[in-house]
N, C-alpha and C positions, 0 to 999 in steps of 0.2 A: 597483489591482485594481478591478476594476467587479464590484460585487456580482452582477449578471445573468450574468456568465461562470460563476457558481457552480450549474449545471444538473444534475449529476450526482449522484443519491442514491446513497450509499455506506453501507456497514457495515464497522466495523473489527473484527477478531476478534483474539482472543489464545489461546494455547495454555493451557487452564484447569489441566490436570493433565500428568504426565508420559506420554508417548506410551504407548498401550495396546498390549499384543502379542498378537495372536490365536494359535489353535492352530497355525497354519502359520509362525509366527515374523515375520508380517508388522506392522509398527509402523503405529499409527494414532493422528495427534494428535488431542486434544479440543478443538477450537476453540469458544470462546463469543464473543458479541457484548460488546465493551467498554462498549457504552451502549445503552440500550433506545430512544434518540432517534436518528431518522436524521440523517446529516450529509450535508451539500451541498458539493460540490467543484468545482473547476476542473480538468479534465484535458486534459492536453497531453502529446504526444511530445516527447522530448528533441531540443533544437535546438542548433546551433552548437558552442560548446566543451564543453558537457556531453556531447553525442552522441559527439564524437571522445574525450573522457575515458572513456567507457565502453566503447571499443573498437569504434567504429563497426559492424561485422558483429554483435556479440552485443547491441547495443543497440535492435535493430529492435522487441523486445518490450518495452523499457523506456517506462515511463509516469510522468509526474510528476502528481501529485495536490496540488491547494493547498486548505488548509481553513483555517476560523478557527482561532486559536491555541488549542492546549490541551497539558497536561502528560499524561505517563505513556506516550507512545507509543514503542514500541521497534523495532529491527530484528527479523524474524522474525516479527512480528504479520503480519496480513494484511488486505486491502481485499477486500470482495465488492460488485460493481456489476452487478446483474442476475445473470446466469448466469456472469459473470466474475470470476475469482480472481486477485489480484495479490499478490504477498509484498513486504512492505517490506523493501528491500535493507540500508539503512543507517539510523542514527538519523535522524529529521524534523529538519529545518534552519529556524530562524527567520531566514531571510535579510536581513531588513532590520533586525532587533534590536529592533523595537518591540513584540513580543509580539501581533501583529495577525493574521500568517498564519502557516502552517506550510506547508513544501514537504515533500512525501514522495516520495522516489524508489522506484519499484515496478520489479518484474519480473512480465509476467503468466505465470502458471502456465498452461501448456498442459493440455488435457483429457486427453492421452495420458500426462501424467506429466512432460513434459518443462520 
């Protein structure tokens, strides 16, 4: 991995409390930043085998982020990059087993709720 590829500034968020329910019965998560420090990541679309494993047509909004290794990340957390929101789909993977990099498979959350 070339450190120069890590040019995307992201924030990782977790749901701090059980979802709040408003007077209309709508559930609202309470996302908070996992760390106060910015995280820099490499951002790529899915390619090759991963693209086809994710059922090609549904993988169009899937993005892979690679960050320096850290613990505590889970599925259902989310990544914020600028105005874009990505939901972490599965637990992040230390693909080479050396605890240097962490691959995070996400799905972009569309602004209309999709």
